[in-house]
C-alpha positions as CSV (number, residue, x, y, z in Angstrom):
1,M,-6.7,-10.9,14.7
2,E,-10.1,-9.3,15.3
3,D,-8.9,-5.8,15.8
4,R,-6.5,-5.7,12.9
5,V,-8.7,-3.2,11.0
6,K,-9.0,0.1,12.8
7,P,-12.5,1.7,12.1
8,L,-11.5,5.3,11.8
9,D,-14.0,7.8,10.5
10,G,-11.9,9.7,8.0
11,V,-9.0,7.5,7.2
12,R,-9.8,4.4,5.1
13,N,-8.1,1.1,5.2
14,F,-6.1,1.8,8.4
15,R,-4.7,-1.5,9.6
16,D,-2.1,-3.1,11.8
17,F,-0.4,-5.6,9.6
18,G,1.6,-7.3,12.4
19,G,0.5,-10.3,14.3
20,Y,1.2,-12.9,11.6
21,A,3.1,-16.1,12.3
22,T,6.4,-16.6,10.5
23,E,7.8,-19.8,9.0
24,D,10.4,-20.1,11.7
25,G,7.9,-20.2,14.5
26,R,8.1,-16.5,15.6
27,R,5.4,-13.8,15.1
28,V,5.4,-10.3,13.7
29,A,4.9,-7.8,16.6
30,T,1.5,-6.0,16.7
31,G,1.3,-2.3,17.2
32,R,4.5,-1.7,15.2
33,L,3.5,-1.9,11.5
34,F,0.6,0.1,10.1
35,R,-0.9,0.7,6.6
36,A,-3.5,3.2,5.4
37,G,-4.9,5.4,2.8
38,H,-4.4,9.1,2.9
39,F,-5.1,11.3,5.9
40,G,-6.7,14.3,4.1
41,E,-10.1,13.6,5.7
42,A,-9.0,12.6,9.2
43,T,-11.2,13.6,12.0
44,D,-10.1,15.0,15.4
45,A,-10.9,11.6,16.9
46,D,-8.9,9.9,14.2
47,L,-5.9,12.2,14.9
48,A,-6.1,11.5,18.6
49,F,-6.1,7.7,18.0
50,I,-3.2,7.8,15.6
51,D,-1.2,10.1,17.9
52,G,-1.3,7.3,20.5
53,L,0.3,4.7,18.3
54,G,3.9,5.8,18.7
55,I,4.5,6.0,14.9
56,E,8.1,7.1,14.4
57,F,8.1,7.5,10.6
58,Q,5.8,7.4,7.6
59,L,6.4,6.2,4.1
60,E,4.2,8.5,1.9
61,L,3.8,6.8,-1.5
62,R,1.6,9.3,-3.1
63,R,2.7,11.5,-6.1
64,P,3.1,15.3,-5.5
65,A,-0.2,16.0,-7.2
66,E,-2.0,13.6,-4.9
67,R,-0.3,15.1,-1.8
68,E,-1.3,18.6,-2.9
69,R,-4.9,17.7,-3.7
70,Q,-5.4,16.0,-0.3
71,P,-2.8,17.2,2.2
72,N,-2.3,15.0,5.2
73,K,-3.9,16.3,8.4
74,W,-1.5,14.0,10.3
75,S,2.1,13.0,10.0
76,P,4.9,12.1,12.4
77,E,8.1,14.1,12.6
78,E,9.7,12.0,9.8
79,V,8.0,11.5,6.5
80,I,9.7,9.8,3.6
81,F,8.4,10.8,0.2
82,S,9.6,11.3,-3.4
83,D,9.2,13.8,-6.2
84,I,10.7,11.5,-8.8
85,G,8.4,11.2,-11.7
86,A,6.3,14.3,-10.6
87,D,4.2,14.0,-13.7
88,G,0.8,15.3,-12.5
89,E,-2.1,12.9,-12.1
90,G,-1.8,9.2,-12.3
91,A,-2.2,7.3,-15.6
92,H,-5.5,5.9,-14.5
93,I,-7.1,9.3,-14.9
94,A,-6.2,9.4,-18.6
95,Y,-7.3,5.8,-19.0
96,L,-10.8,6.6,-17.5
97,Q,-11.1,9.5,-19.9
98,Q,-11.2,7.2,-22.9
99,P,-14.5,7.1,-24.7
100,E,-15.3,3.4,-24.4
101,L,-14.5,1.5,-21.2
102,T,-15.4,-2.0,-20.0
103,E,-14.9,-3.9,-16.8
104,D,-12.6,-6.4,-18.5
105,G,-10.5,-3.5,-19.9
106,A,-10.2,-1.9,-16.5
107,H,-9.1,-5.2,-15.0
108,G,-6.5,-5.5,-17.7
109,Y,-5.3,-2.0,-17.0
110,M,-4.8,-2.9,-13.4
111,L,-2.8,-6.1,-14.3
112,D,-0.6,-3.9,-16.5
113,Y,-0.1,-1.5,-13.6
114,Y,1.0,-4.3,-11.3
115,R,3.4,-5.6,-14.0
116,D,5.2,-2.3,-14.0
117,A,4.8,-1.1,-10.4
118,P,7.7,-2.9,-8.8
119,F,10.1,-1.3,-11.2
120,V,8.8,2.3,-11.3
121,D,11.8,4.5,-10.2
122,R,9.7,6.4,-7.6
123,H,8.5,3.1,-6.1
124,V,11.9,1.6,-6.0
125,E,13.4,4.6,-4.3
126,L,10.7,4.7,-1.7
127,Y,10.6,0.9,-1.0
128,Q,14.4,1.1,-0.6
129,K,14.1,3.8,2.0
130,W,11.3,1.9,3.8
131,F,13.3,-1.2,4.3
132,D,16.5,0.7,5.3
133,R,14.5,2.7,7.9
134,L,12.8,-0.4,9.3
135,G,16.2,-1.8,10.0
136,R,17.0,1.2,12.2
137,T,13.8,1.9,14.1
138,D,12.7,0.9,17.6
139,G,9.3,2.5,17.1
140,A,6.3,1.9,14.9
141,A,6.2,2.6,11.2
142,L,3.4,3.5,8.8
143,V,3.1,3.2,5.0
144,N,0.3,4.8,3.0
145,C,-0.8,5.9,-0.4
146,A,-4.1,7.3,-1.7
147,A,-6.2,4.2,-0.9
148,G,-3.7,2.1,0.9
149,K,-4.1,-0.9,-1.5
150,D,-1.9,-1.0,-4.5
151,R,1.5,0.8,-3.9
152,T,1.0,0.1,-0.2
153,G,-0.2,-3.4,-0.9
154,I,3.0,-4.4,-2.7
155,C,5.1,-2.8,0.0
156,C,3.3,-4.5,2.9
157,A,3.3,-8.0,1.2
158,L,7.1,-7.7,0.6
159,T,7.6,-6.5,4.2
160,L,5.8,-9.6,5.6
161,M,7.7,-11.9,3.3
162,V,11.1,-10.3,4.4
163,L,9.9,-10.9,8.0
164,G,9.4,-14.6,7.2
165,V,5.7,-14.7,6.7
166,D,4.6,-17.2,4.0
167,D,3.5,-15.7,0.7
168,E,-0.1,-17.1,1.1
169,T,-0.5,-15.2,4.4
170,A,1.0,-12.1,2.9
171,A,-1.5,-12.3,0.0
172,D,-4.4,-12.8,2.5
173,D,-3.4,-9.5,4.2
174,Y,-3.4,-7.8,0.8
175,I,-6.9,-9.1,0.1
176,L,-8.2,-7.8,3.4
177,T,-8.5,-4.4,1.8
178,N,-11.8,-5.4,0.2
179,S,-13.5,-5.9,3.6
180,A,-11.5,-3.1,5.4
181,V,-12.8,-0.4,3.0
182,D,-16.4,-1.9,2.7
183,L,-16.0,-1.8,-1.1
184,E,-19.6,-2.2,-2.1
185,A,-20.8,0.6,0.2
186,R,-18.1,2.9,-1.0
187,L,-18.6,2.4,-4.8
188,P,-21.3,5.1,-5.3
189,E,-19.2,7.8,-3.5
190,A,-16.0,6.8,-5.3
191,K,-17.9,6.8,-8.6
192,R,-19.0,10.4,-8.1
193,T,-15.5,11.5,-7.0
194,M,-13.9,9.9,-10.0
195,E,-16.5,11.3,-12.4
196,A,-15.5,14.8,-11.2
197,Y,-11.9,14.1,-12.0
198,V,-12.4,12.6,-15.4
199,G,-15.3,14.9,-16.5
200,K,-17.7,12.2,-17.6
201,P,-20.1,9.5,-16.3
202,L,-18.6,6.1,-15.3
203,D,-20.2,2.8,-15.0
204,V,-19.9,1.1,-11.6
205,S,-18.6,-2.0,-13.2
206,V,-15.6,-0.1,-14.6
207,M,-14.9,1.3,-11.2
208,K,-14.7,-2.0,-9.3
209,P,-11.3,-3.1,-10.7
210,F,-9.9,0.2,-9.5
211,M,-11.5,0.3,-6.1
212,G,-10.8,-3.2,-4.9
213,V,-7.9,-5.6,-5.0
214,H,-7.7,-9.1,-6.6
215,A,-5.3,-11.9,-5.8
216,E,-4.4,-11.8,-9.5
217,Y,-3.0,-8.3,-9.1
218,L,-0.5,-9.1,-6.5
219,Q,0.3,-12.4,-8.2
220,T,1.1,-10.5,-11.3
221,A,3.6,-8.2,-9.5
222,F,5.3,-11.2,-7.9
223,A,5.4,-13.0,-11.2
224,M,7.3,-10.0,-12.8
225,M,9.7,-10.0,-9.8
226,S,10.3,-13.7,-10.3
227,E,10.7,-13.4,-14.1
228,R,13.4,-10.8,-13.7
229,H,15.0,-11.8,-10.4
230,G,14.0,-15.4,-9.6
231,D,11.5,-14.7,-6.8
232,P,10.2,-11.7,-4.8
233,L,12.8,-12.0,-2.0
234,T,15.6,-11.9,-4.5
235,Y,13.9,-8.9,-6.1
236,A,14.0,-7.3,-2.6
237,R,17.7,-8.1,-2.3
238,D,18.8,-7.1,-5.8
239,V,16.5,-4.1,-6.4
240,L,15.7,-2.8,-2.9
241,G,19.0,-3.7,-1.2
242,V,17.4,-6.0,1.4
243,D,20.4,-8.2,1.9
244,D,20.9,-10.8,4.6
245,A,22.2,-8.3,7.1
246,L,19.3,-5.9,6.6
247,T,16.8,-8.8,6.8
248,E,18.2,-9.8,10.1
249,Q,18.1,-6.3,11.4
250,I,14.5,-5.9,10.5
251,R,13.6,-9.3,12.0
252,D,15.4,-8.5,15.2
253,R,13.2,-5.4,15.5
254,F,9.8,-6.7,14.4
255,L,9.7,-10.4,15.4
256,I,8.8,-11.7,18.8
């Protein structure tokens, strides 16, 4: 779908993640499921565009410190968020403050992140609420985090799989982040921003694993779900409460 990525000026990675075919021959509705980074730099034109999408609720995956640092300039009436694990900045800040960093080390850090992410209490609570709310909405829904790629990426991939989209297509939607954010063009700006947070110079090669996504990242999260629960959909059932009844409710609302 050519217009899947919405080229907003101040909101990165804003995308419609509907439109995909399901394995039973149906299709995920467009204009109903959106994903994005934060809204702290949204322009007036961005706000006008988003206001027209009919978004009923927002799943805000950022930690309290992230929300305070870059307050959203837009939100619907209903915003789902969590203060569980309100532990200040993310662990990646402490990692990047280490004296010796390499690209391979940063890549390994991200793999470790994805091994743990599906089981972090805050993520579990929020993902549970997302799926429960999807089963009760007739409007559009939005999920976001800081960059709209990691926490959001896992959530969206699981959502597509619950809807009956095959795992390869769900992974393709995840990888779309790299082109949606124009990774190479953004690296210099992101490098300067992160250097201000960590208080030291950073090599661009170390930034790349943090800025983009890799198929291996999502595969690692799914592998951990499978190791503990058999497969990602069983993880969704056992950990997130997405049983057969809720699955059908969500499909009734979002498949055409």
